[in-house]
N, C-alpha and C positions, 0 to 999 in steps of 0.2 A: 664249584666252578661252572661256568657257562659251557654248554655244549658247543664244541668247535664248529658244528655244522651251521650254526646261525650266523657265522661270519663268512659271507660269500667271497670268492676270489675276485679281485678287480679284473675288468676287461682290459687286455693289453694289446695295443696295436704295435707294430714293429716296422719302422720305415728305414732305419739306418743300420747298415751292416757293422758300423763301428761301435754301436752301443751294445753293452752286455745284456744278453737276454736273461730273464729269470731262469734260474737253474736250481739244482739240489741245495746249494748253499743258501740261496735266497729263501727257499721253502723251510730250511732248517731254522732260520731266524724267525720267520713270521709264524710258523707253527708253534714255536716255543711261546711267543707272545699270546697266541690264541688260547693256549692251554693255561696261561698264567694271568689271565685277565678275568676278573669277575666284577660284580656291581660295586665293590668297595676298594679293591686293591689291584695294582699292576705289579706282578712279581714281588709282592710283599710291600709295595709302596702305596700309601693311601692315595686314592685318585686325586684328591684335592691338592696334593703336593706336586702333581705333574702338570706344569703349565706350558712348557715349551720343549718340543722334541725335534731333534735333527736327524734326518736320514742322509748321511754323507755318502757320496758315490752312488747316487740314486738310480742311475741307468735309465730304465724305462719308467721309473717311478713306482714300481710294484710295492715296495715296502711302505713308502709314504702313503700311497693310495689304500693299502690294507689298513693302515692306522686310521685313515680318514673314515673308512667303512666301520671300523670299531667304534669311532666317535659317534657315528650316526646310530649305532646300536645301543651303546651304553651312555646315557645322558650325562652321568657324572664324570665320564672320561672325556675331558674337553680341552686338551692342550692345543696350542697353536703348533701346526706341523710345518717344519722347514725341510727343504730338500736341496742338496747341492751336488754338482758334478763338475769335473774339469772340462768336459766336452760340451760345447754349445749344442751339438746335435742331441745329446741326452736331455738337455733342458727343454729343447723344442719338442722332443718326443714325449717327455713327461707331462708337459702342459697339454699336449694333444690327448694323452690318456686321461688326464684329469677331466677334460671336457667330455670324453666318451663315457666316463663314469658319473657324469652329472654333478661334478664338483667344479663349479666355475670360480676360478681365482680364489680358492680358499687356502691352498698350500702356497707358502712363500718359497719361490725357486731362486737359487743363486748359482751363477756360473763362477766357479772358483777352483783353484788348485789348492786342495785342503782348505785352510782358513784364510789364505792370503788376500782374497778379495772380499772378505766379510766386513761389513761396516762395524765401527767401534761400538755402535749402539747394541750389538749382539753379544758383547763381552759379558761373561759370567751370567748368561741367560739360560742356558740349556740344562734341564733336569735329566734328560736322557739324550745320549748321542749313539746312533747306530751306524756302524761302519763295517761293510763287507769289503775289506780292502783287497787290493792286489796282493796275493799271499804266496805266490810261487817264485822261485829263483829265476833270474834272467837266463834265457837260453844263450848259447854261444853266438847265435845269430844277432840277437838284440844287443849283446855286449859289444859286438864288433861294428854293428851298424848304428851310426849316430842318428839316422833318420828313423826315429821310433814311430811305428804306425799307431794310429789312434786306438785301435782295438787292444793294443799291447798294454795300455793303461789299466785295463780291467783285470789283468792277471800278473803283470811283471812288477813284483814288489822290490826289485833290486837284486844285487848279486847274491845275497843271502836269503832273499825272499821276504824280508821284513823291514828293509830300510825305510820304505814309504810309511809303514805303520808306525815306526819309531818317531819319524818326523811329525806324524799326526798326533802322537801322544804328547810331544813337546808343546805343540800349538794348542791342543785341546784344553790345557789347564787354564788358558785365558778365557775360555768360552763356557766351561762348566759352571753351573750355579754353585758357588762355594757355600751358600747358606742352606742348601738342602742336601739330602742324601743322593747326590747326583751320580749317575752311572754311565758307563760306556759298555755297549754290547758289540762284540766283534767276532769275526770268523778267522780261524787259523787252520793250517794243514800239517799233516804228519810228514810231509815231504820237506819240511824245513827243520832246522835245529830248534825244537821247541824248548829244550832245556835252557839253551842260551837266550832265546827270546824271553822266556819267563824270568830269567835272572835280570835281564835288562829292564823289563817292565817293572820289577820290584825296585831296582835302583832309581827308576824315575818317579818313585813314590806312589805306585799303584798296587792295590791288592787284588789278585785275580781269583775268580771262582769259575771252575769248569761247570758247564750247564748241560750239554748234550753233544752227541756226535752221530754222524752217519758214516758208513763205510762204502766207498765207491772204488771198485777195482782194487788197487793196491794202496789206497790212500784213505786216511781218516780225516773227515772235515769236522772241526770242533767249533761249538759255540761257547763263548766265554763272556764273563762279566767282570768289569773293572770298577773299583771304587778307590778314591783317593785315600791314602793312609792317614789316619788321625795322628797328627804330630803332638 
């Protein structure tokens, strides 16, 4: 494996209070990728089989930019990077951070609520989709207040904490590359009913693998990998 120190962190500017800042869950994702990328494989997948990667809910663009830095370091790791977010402010900020890191218009940015605004040309394209979703249950305030604040999209996953993620899984099947060993990487929290979530994930036709976790105060933040079940 390549030493993690050779992958520098992207420089991140932060102009909008409504955009989610890189945090422990962000670093959990990217640190796993750093430790599982070498000159031949990305988490066990041959590099030549990874052609298109999507960072959904990109926020400041930290994960997408980290992947772009990995591309610059590992010549054989050369997928096209896409990044999407429901907030226009996030896309504006991500593009700014792309320029700050000297990557001019190499990442394809899309403003979209999940996959709703994705062009048809992207269907069944992605070998890897990364989603650090809103994974906490709605608070009593957001349940009663119909005027959801923009920053709430970064943490409010619905009444149970995973309704948004389940909608994502339904839509993702149309955009995963079904001809390759395509994967979804996502973050979950111990503050939700993980047993129920995992049962629903299985019913939707995905096989889950637990990868890593960090403990923060009274909460475990977990990184997971999904693959479509072979029928």
